[in-house]
DRENPA-3360 file (N, C-alpha, C; in nm, 2 decimals, always signed):
BEGIN
1 = MAEFFLEL = +11.51/+8.91/+10.21/+11.53/+8.99/+10.10/+11.56/+8.87/+9.98 ~ +11.54/+8.92/+9.86/+11.56/+8.84/+9.74/+11.67/+8.88/+9.65 ~ +11.70/+8.81/+9.57/+11.80/+8.85/+9.47/+11.76/+8.83/+9.33 ~ +11.83/+8.89/+9.24/+11.78/+8.87/+9.09/+11.91/+8.88/+9.03 ~ +11.96/+8.74/+8.95/+12.10/+8.72/+8.91/+12.08/+8.68/+8.77 ~ +12.14/+8.77/+8.67/+12.12/+8.71/+8.54/+12.28/+8.72/+8.48 ~ +12.31/+8.60/+8.43/+12.43/+8.57/+8.36/+12.43/+8.55/+8.21 ~ +12.48/+8.62/+8.12/+12.47/+8.60/+7.99/+12.59/+8.56/+7.93;
9 = FSEEIPAE = +12.61/+8.43/+7.87/+12.73/+8.39/+7.79/+12.74/+8.42/+7.63 ~ +12.84/+8.42/+7.59/+12.85/+8.47/+7.44/+13.02/+8.43/+7.42 ~ +13.04/+8.44/+7.27/+13.15/+8.43/+7.24/+13.24/+8.54/+7.26 ~ +13.36/+8.57/+7.23/+13.44/+8.69/+7.25/+13.36/+8.81/+7.23 ~ +13.35/+8.89/+7.33/+13.27/+9.02/+7.34/+13.37/+9.14/+7.32 ~ +13.38/+9.21/+7.22/+13.49/+9.34/+7.23/+13.48/+9.44/+7.36 ~ +13.59/+9.47/+7.41/+13.58/+9.55/+7.51/+13.48/+9.68/+7.52 ~ +13.48/+9.75/+7.42/+13.36/+9.87/+7.41/+13.23/+9.80/+7.41;
17 = LQRNSRVI = +13.19/+9.69/+7.33/+13.07/+9.63/+7.36/+13.04/+9.59/+7.48 ~ +13.13/+9.53/+7.56/+13.12/+9.48/+7.71/+13.06/+9.60/+7.76 ~ +13.13/+9.71/+7.80/+13.08/+9.84/+7.86/+12.96/+9.89/+7.81 ~ +12.93/+9.91/+7.69/+12.80/+9.94/+7.65/+12.68/+9.86/+7.69 ~ +12.71/+9.72/+7.64/+12.60/+9.59/+7.69/+12.57/+9.60/+7.84 ~ +12.68/+9.61/+7.93/+12.67/+9.61/+8.06/+12.56/+9.73/+8.10 ~ +12.59/+9.83/+8.06/+12.52/+9.96/+8.10/+12.38/+9.95/+8.06 ~ +12.35/+9.91/+7.93/+12.22/+9.89/+7.87/+12.15/+9.80/+7.95;
25 = LLESFQKL = +12.20/+9.67/+7.97/+12.14/+9.57/+8.04/+12.09/+9.61/+8.18 ~ +12.17/+9.67/+8.25/+12.16/+9.72/+8.37/+12.04/+9.81/+8.37 ~ +12.04/+9.91/+8.29/+11.95/+10.02/+8.31/+11.81/+9.95/+8.25 ~ +11.81/+9.87/+8.17/+11.69/+9.79/+8.12/+11.62/+9.74/+8.22 ~ +11.69/+9.67/+8.30/+11.61/+9.59/+8.42/+11.58/+9.68/+8.53 ~ +11.67/+9.82/+8.55/+11.64/+9.92/+8.65/+11.49/+9.98/+8.61 ~ +11.49/+9.99/+8.48/+11.36/+10.05/+8.44/+11.23/+9.95/+8.45 ~ +11.26/+9.81/+8.41/+11.16/+9.73/+8.42/+11.11/+9.71/+8.57;
33 = FEEKHITF = +11.23/+9.70/+8.67/+11.16/+9.70/+8.81/+11.11/+9.81/+8.84 ~ +11.14/+9.92/+8.81/+11.07/+10.06/+8.84/+10.91/+10.07/+8.78 ~ +10.91/+10.00/+8.66/+10.76/+10.01/+8.62/+10.67/+9.90/+8.67 ~ +10.74/+9.79/+8.74/+10.66/+9.71/+8.81/+10.66/+9.74/+8.96 ~ +10.72/+9.84/+8.99/+10.73/+9.89/+9.14/+10.79/+9.81/+9.22 ~ +10.89/+9.74/+9.17/+10.98/+9.65/+9.26/+11.09/+9.72/+9.31 ~ +11.14/+9.74/+9.43/+11.22/+9.82/+9.48/+11.33/+9.71/+9.52 ~ +11.46/+9.79/+9.51/+11.59/+9.72/+9.56/+11.67/+9.79/+9.61;
41 = KKSISYST = +11.77/+9.71/+9.68/+11.88/+9.80/+9.77/+11.99/+9.82/+9.68 ~ +12.06/+9.74/+9.59/+12.18/+9.75/+9.52/+12.16/+9.68/+9.38 ~ +12.22/+9.75/+9.30/+12.22/+9.68/+9.15/+12.35/+9.70/+9.10 ~ +12.44/+9.58/+9.05/+12.58/+9.58/+9.01/+12.58/+9.51/+8.87 ~ +12.67/+9.57/+8.79/+12.67/+9.48/+8.65/+12.83/+9.46/+8.62 ~ +12.86/+9.34/+8.58/+12.98/+9.32/+8.53/+12.99/+9.27/+8.40 ~ +13.13/+9.26/+8.33/+13.15/+9.21/+8.20/+13.28/+9.17/+8.20 ~ +13.29/+9.04/+8.13/+13.42/+9.01/+8.10/+13.41/+8.96/+7.94;
49 = PNRLIVLF = +13.50/+8.92/+7.89/+13.51/+8.88/+7.74/+13.41/+8.80/+7.70 ~ +13.36/+8.71/+7.80/+13.27/+8.61/+7.75/+13.12/+8.63/+7.83 ~ +13.12/+8.69/+7.91/+12.99/+8.70/+7.97/+12.96/+8.86/+8.03 ~ +12.82/+8.86/+8.03/+12.76/+8.99/+8.11/+12.69/+8.94/+8.23 ~ +12.69/+9.01/+8.34/+12.63/+8.97/+8.49/+12.57/+9.09/+8.51 ~ +12.42/+9.07/+8.57/+12.35/+9.17/+8.62/+12.33/+9.12/+8.77 ~ +12.34/+9.21/+8.87/+12.28/+9.16/+9.00/+12.21/+9.26/+9.08 ~ +12.09/+9.21/+9.10/+12.00/+9.31/+9.19/+11.99/+9.23/+9.34;
57 = EGLSKEFY = +12.02/+9.32/+9.44/+12.03/+9.27/+9.57/+11.90/+9.33/+9.65 ~ +11.84/+9.28/+9.75/+11.75/+9.33/+9.82/+11.63/+9.37/+9.78 ~ +11.57/+9.28/+9.68/+11.45/+9.30/+9.61/+11.33/+9.28/+9.74 ~ +11.25/+9.39/+9.72/+11.15/+9.39/+9.83/+11.02/+9.28/+9.82 ~ +11.02/+9.17/+9.91/+10.90/+9.10/+9.93/+10.78/+9.18/+9.99 ~ +10.82/+9.27/+10.05/+10.71/+9.34/+10.13/+10.61/+9.42/+10.04 ~ +10.66/+9.45/+9.92/+10.56/+9.50/+9.84/+10.46/+9.44/+9.79 ~ +10.47/+9.30/+9.78/+10.36/+9.23/+9.76/+10.25/+9.22/+9.88;
65 = GKNLGLTF = +10.30/+9.21/+10.00/+10.20/+9.22/+10.12/+10.15/+9.35/+10.12 ~ +10.19/+9.46/+10.10/+10.15/+9.60/+10.13/+10.02/+9.60/+10.02 ~ +10.06/+9.57/+9.90/+9.96/+9.60/+9.80/+9.85/+9.51/+9.82 ~ +9.87/+9.38/+9.85/+9.76/+9.28/+9.87/+9.67/+9.32/+10.01 ~ +9.74/+9.38/+10.10/+9.66/+9.43/+10.23/+9.58/+9.56/+10.18 ~ +9.62/+9.64/+10.09/+9.56/+9.75/+10.04/+9.42/+9.70/+9.97 ~ +9.45/+9.62/+9.87/+9.34/+9.57/+9.81/+9.23/+9.49/+9.91 ~ +9.26/+9.43/+10.00/+9.18/+9.39/+10.09/+9.11/+9.49/+10.17;
73 = QIADDTLD = +9.17/+9.60/+10.20/+9.10/+9.72/+10.28/+9.00/+9.80/+10.19 ~ +9.04/+9.83/+10.06/+8.96/+9.89/+9.96/+8.84/+9.79/+9.96 ~ +8.84/+9.66/+9.95/+8.72/+9.57/+9.94/+8.66/+9.59/+10.05 ~ +8.70/+9.59/+10.18/+8.63/+9.59/+10.31/+8.57/+9.74/+10.31 ~ +8.63/+9.85/+10.28/+8.56/+9.97/+10.29/+8.44/+9.99/+10.20 ~ +8.48/+9.92/+10.07/+8.36/+9.91/+9.96/+8.22/+9.85/+9.99 ~ +8.27/+9.73/+10.07/+8.14/+9.65/+10.09/+8.05/+9.73/+10.20 ~ +8.09/+9.83/+10.27/+8.01/+9.89/+10.36/+7.90/+10.00/+10.29;
81 = YNSDLKVF = +7.93/+10.02/+10.16/+7.84/+10.08/+10.07/+7.78/+10.00/+9.96 ~ +7.82/+9.89/+9.94/+7.77/+9.81/+9.84/+7.63/+9.74/+9.89 ~ +7.53/+9.81/+9.87/+7.42/+9.74/+9.90/+7.36/+9.64/+9.81 ~ +7.45/+9.60/+9.69/+7.41/+9.46/+9.63/+7.47/+9.35/+9.69 ~ +7.58/+9.37/+9.79/+7.66/+9.25/+9.86/+7.62/+9.26/+9.98 ~ +7.54/+9.19/+10.04/+7.49/+9.20/+10.18/+7.53/+9.03/+10.23 ~ +7.62/+8.96/+10.15/+7.61/+8.81/+10.20/+7.76/+8.80/+10.25 ~ +7.84/+8.91/+10.29/+7.97/+8.87/+10.35/+7.94/+8.87/+10.52;
89 = GKKIGKDF = +7.82/+8.91/+10.57/+7.79/+8.90/+10.70/+7.85/+9.08/+10.75 ~ +7.86/+9.16/+10.67/+7.89/+9.29/+10.71/+7.76/+9.38/+10.69 ~ +7.73/+9.44/+10.79/+7.61/+9.52/+10.78/+7.65/+9.63/+10.71 ~ +7.56/+9.68/+10.59/+7.59/+9.79/+10.50/+7.59/+9.92/+10.62 ~ +7.68/+10.02/+10.60/+7.68/+10.16/+10.66/+7.75/+10.14/+10.78 ~ +7.82/+10.03/+10.84/+7.87/+10.04/+10.96/+7.97/+10.15/+10.98 ~ +8.07/+10.15/+10.89/+8.18/+10.24/+10.87/+8.10/+10.40/+10.87 ~ +8.01/+10.40/+10.78/+7.91/+10.53/+10.77/+7.88/+10.59/+10.92;
97 = FEGKVTLP = +7.83/+10.50/+10.99/+7.76/+10.53/+11.11/+7.87/+10.58/+11.19 ~ +7.96/+10.48/+11.19/+8.10/+10.52/+11.28/+8.18/+10.67/+11.25 ~ +8.13/+10.72/+11.11/+8.18/+10.85/+11.08/+8.32/+10.83/+11.00 ~ +8.35/+10.71/+10.98/+8.46/+10.70/+10.90/+8.47/+10.73/+10.77 ~ +8.57/+10.79/+10.72/+8.58/+10.85/+10.60/+8.68/+10.76/+10.52 ~ +8.63/+10.66/+10.44/+8.69/+10.56/+10.36/+8.69/+10.60/+10.22 ~ +8.76/+10.50/+10.16/+8.80/+10.52/+10.00/+8.67/+10.59/+9.94 ~ +8.57/+10.50/+9.94/+8.44/+10.52/+9.87/+8.37/+10.67/+9.90;
105 = IILLFQRV = +8.40/+10.70/+10.00/+8.35/+10.86/+10.04/+8.46/+10.96/+9.99 ~ +8.57/+10.93/+9.98/+8.67/+11.02/+9.93/+8.66/+11.04/+9.78 ~ +8.62/+10.91/+9.72/+8.60/+10.91/+9.56/+8.48/+10.98/+9.55 ~ +8.37/+10.96/+9.62/+8.25/+11.02/+9.61/+8.27/+11.19/+9.61 ~ +8.33/+11.22/+9.73/+8.35/+11.38/+9.73/+8.42/+11.43/+9.62 ~ +8.50/+11.37/+9.54/+8.57/+11.39/+9.43/+8.51/+11.42/+9.30 ~ +8.37/+11.35/+9.30/+8.29/+11.34/+9.20/+8.15/+11.42/+9.20 ~ +8.12/+11.46/+9.31/+7.98/+11.50/+9.32/+7.98/+11.67/+9.28;
113 = NLIEKGEL = +7.87/+11.72/+9.26/+7.86/+11.87/+9.25/+7.87/+11.94/+9.36 ~ +7.86/+12.07/+9.36/+7.91/+12.16/+9.47/+7.77/+12.14/+9.57 ~ +7.65/+12.13/+9.52/+7.54/+12.13/+9.61/+7.55/+11.99/+9.71 ~ +7.58/+11.87/+9.63/+7.62/+11.76/+9.68/+7.73/+11.75/+9.79 ~ +7.83/+11.82/+9.74/+7.93/+11.82/+9.83/+7.92/+11.87/+9.95 ~ +7.84/+11.98/+9.97/+7.79/+12.06/+10.10/+7.73/+11.96/+10.18 ~ +7.63/+11.88/+10.12/+7.55/+11.80/+10.18/+7.62/+11.68/+10.25 ~ +7.75/+11.62/+10.17/+7.84/+11.52/+10.24/+7.90/+11.59/+10.33;
121 = KNIFKQEN = +7.96/+11.71/+10.33/+8.02/+11.76/+10.44/+7.94/+11.79/+10.58 ~ +7.80/+11.82/+10.56/+7.71/+11.84/+10.67/+7.69/+11.69/+10.73 ~ +7.69/+11.59/+10.64/+7.65/+11.47/+10.70/+7.76/+11.42/+10.79 ~ +7.89/+11.43/+10.74/+8.01/+11.37/+10.80/+8.04/+11.48/+10.92 ~ +7.99/+11.58/+10.93/+8.02/+11.68/+11.04/+7.91/+11.65/+11.19 ~ +7.82/+11.59/+11.14/+7.71/+11.56/+11.24/+7.78/+11.43/+11.34 ~ +7.73/+11.44/+11.46/+7.78/+11.35/+11.55/+7.72/+11.21/+11.53 ~ +7.59/+11.23/+11.49/+7.53/+11.09/+11.43/+7.46/+11.10/+11.32;
129 = RSEEDLNL = +7.47/+11.01/+11.23/+7.39/+10.98/+11.11/+7.28/+10.92/+11.10 ~ +7.17/+10.93/+11.02/+7.07/+10.88/+11.02/+7.07/+10.76/+10.88 ~ +6.97/+10.70/+10.91/+6.92/+10.58/+10.78/+6.91/+10.68/+10.66 ~ +6.83/+10.77/+10.66/+6.81/+10.87/+10.55/+6.95/+10.94/+10.50 ~ +7.04/+10.96/+10.58/+7.18/+11.02/+10.55/+7.24/+10.90/+10.46 ~ +7.24/+10.78/+10.53/+7.30/+10.66/+10.44/+7.23/+10.64/+10.31 ~ +7.09/+10.66/+10.31/+7.05/+10.62/+10.19/+7.09/+10.74/+10.07 ~ +7.09/+10.87/+10.10/+7.15/+10.96/+10.03/+7.27/+10.92/+9.98;
137 = ILALIKKY = +7.37/+10.88/+10.06/+7.49/+10.84/+10.04/+7.51/+10.72/+9.93 ~ +7.41/+10.63/+9.97/+7.41/+10.51/+9.88/+7.36/+10.54/+9.75 ~ +7.26/+10.64/+9.74/+7.21/+10.69/+9.60/+7.33/+10.77/+9.52 ~ +7.40/+10.83/+9.59/+7.51/+10.92/+9.53/+7.63/+10.83/+9.47 ~ +7.65/+10.73/+9.55/+7.75/+10.63/+9.52/+7.68/+10.56/+9.38 ~ +7.56/+10.52/+9.39/+7.53/+10.46/+9.25/+7.52/+10.55/+9.15 ~ +7.48/+10.68/+9.16/+7.47/+10.77/+9.07/+7.61/+10.81/+8.98 ~ +7.71/+10.79/+9.08/+7.85/+10.83/+9.04/+7.94/+10.71/+9.01;
145 = NIIVECHK = +7.88/+10.59/+9.04/+7.93/+10.47/+9.01/+8.07/+10.44/+9.09 ~ +8.08/+10.48/+9.21/+8.18/+10.46/+9.29/+8.23/+10.32/+9.31 ~ +8.15/+10.23/+9.31/+8.17/+10.09/+9.35/+8.27/+10.05/+9.23 ~ +8.23/+10.10/+9.11/+8.34/+10.04/+8.99/+8.48/+10.11/+9.02 ~ +8.46/+10.26/+9.06/+8.59/+10.31/+9.09/+8.68/+10.25/+9.18 ~ +8.60/+10.20/+9.26/+8.68/+10.13/+9.38/+8.75/+10.00/+9.34 ~ +8.66/+9.93/+9.27/+8.70/+9.83/+9.21/+8.84/+9.84/+9.12 ~ +8.84/+9.93/+9.06/+8.96/+9.98/+8.97/+9.08/+10.01/+9.05;
153 = KAEHFINL = +9.06/+10.08/+9.15/+9.16/+10.11/+9.25/+9.21/+9.98/+9.31 ~ +9.14/+9.88/+9.36/+9.16/+9.74/+9.41/+9.25/+9.69/+9.31 ~ +9.20/+9.67/+9.19/+9.28/+9.62/+9.07/+9.40/+9.67/+9.04 ~ +9.42/+9.80/+9.06/+9.56/+9.86/+9.05/+9.65/+9.79/+9.15 ~ +9.60/+9.79/+9.29/+9.70/+9.73/+9.37/+9.71/+9.59/+9.36 ~ +9.61/+9.51/+9.32/+9.64/+9.36/+9.32/+9.72/+9.34/+9.20 ~ +9.74/+9.42/+9.10/+9.82/+9.40/+8.99/+9.97/+9.45/+9.03 ~ +9.98/+9.54/+9.12/+10.13/+9.55/+9.15/+10.15/+9.44/+9.24;
161 = ASNSLTVF = +10.07/+9.41/+9.33/+10.13/+9.28/+9.40/+10.14/+9.17/+9.32 ~ +10.06/+9.13/+9.23/+10.09/+9.01/+9.14/+10.23/+9.05/+9.04 ~ +10.25/+9.17/+9.00/+10.38/+9.19/+8.90/+10.50/+9.17/+9.01 ~ +10.50/+9.19/+9.13/+10.61/+9.18/+9.23/+10.65/+9.04/+9.24 ~ +10.56/+8.95/+9.21/+10.60/+8.81/+9.23/+10.69/+8.76/+9.10 ~ +10.70/+8.82/+9.00/+10.75/+8.79/+8.89/+10.90/+8.78/+8.87 ~ +10.96/+8.84/+9.00/+11.11/+8.81/+9.02/+11.16/+8.70/+9.09 ~ +11.04/+8.63/+9.18/+11.06/+8.49/+9.22/+11.05/+8.38/+9.16;
169 = KDSDEKKV = +11.13/+8.27/+9.18/+11.14/+8.16/+9.10/+11.00/+8.10/+9.11 ~ +10.95/+8.00/+9.05/+10.84/+7.90/+9.06/+10.85/+7.83/+9.16 ~ +10.75/+7.81/+9.25/+10.76/+7.75/+9.38/+10.60/+7.72/+9.41 ~ +10.61/+7.62/+9.51/+10.47/+7.59/+9.57/+10.44/+7.73/+9.65 ~ +10.52/+7.81/+9.71/+10.48/+7.91/+9.80/+10.44/+8.03/+9.67 ~ +10.50/+8.06/+9.59/+10.45/+8.15/+9.49/+10.35/+8.13/+9.44 ~ +10.31/+7.99/+9.39/+10.16/+7.97/+9.35/+10.06/+8.01/+9.43 ~ +10.09/+7.96/+9.59/+10.00/+8.01/+9.68/+9.96/+8.18/+9.67;
177 = LENLTSFS = +10.07/+8.24/+9.67/+10.05/+8.40/+9.66/+9.98/+8.45/+9.53 ~ +10.02/+8.36/+9.42/+9.94/+8.40/+9.29/+9.79/+8.38/+9.31 ~ +9.75/+8.26/+9.39/+9.60/+8.22/+9.38/+9.57/+8.33/+9.49 ~ +9.63/+8.37/+9.58/+9.58/+8.47/+9.67/+9.55/+8.59/+9.62 ~ +9.61/+8.64/+9.53/+9.59/+8.76/+9.45/+9.47/+8.74/+9.37 ~ +9.44/+8.67/+9.30/+9.33/+8.64/+9.22/+9.21/+8.60/+9.29 ~ +9.22/+8.55/+9.41/+9.10/+8.53/+9.49/+9.06/+8.65/+9.56 ~ +9.16/+8.75/+9.58/+9.12/+8.86/+9.66/+9.02/+8.95/+9.60;
185 = LERSF = +9.04/+8.99/+9.48/+8.95/+9.04/+9.39/+8.81/+8.98/+9.38 ~ +8.82/+8.87/+9.34/+8.70/+8.77/+9.32/+8.61/+8.78/+9.45 ~ +8.65/+8.78/+9.55/+8.60/+8.76/+9.68/+8.53/+8.90/+9.71 ~ +8.57/+9.00/+9.66/+8.57/+9.13/+9.71/+8.46/+9.21/+9.64 ~ +8.43/+9.18/+9.51/+8.34/+9.26/+9.44/+8.23/+9.19/+9.37;
% end
């Protein structure tokens, strides 16, 4: 687990201002971490006549891995329906023929009209799906721009992963993780 420690020095700080500043500083960082989806176990603030201190303990490093993993999963699921990208060695439709309901199908189901929704339900109720079924799904995915929607979802998770790195000091390891986040979207879509 990581820690975040901030110590501000100043000339003599009046007692009332110490308390107010300590609370405002702590709440500001709590809000920032919440906005960046960075979890922590404990937060503490202290003040003395010459300094303000804020400490966050137990910052979650796992948040990065979880969101990076979701990005890769979305990319993998999307490749199964992206007929424009046959270069990754993955046969288009593999998940479809196995009957897997992945993000592209979920998003598609949310966008289609009632008739198309019925067709989707019938296709996925079948034990076996045909090339004709896949072609219908691919046409609907193109019609409703589902690949772009999947890309937006992946961007959301990669941004969360990237933002979670901002609490760590600069290092070679951090640079590798930053490069991995930018690579993951470039490789995927």
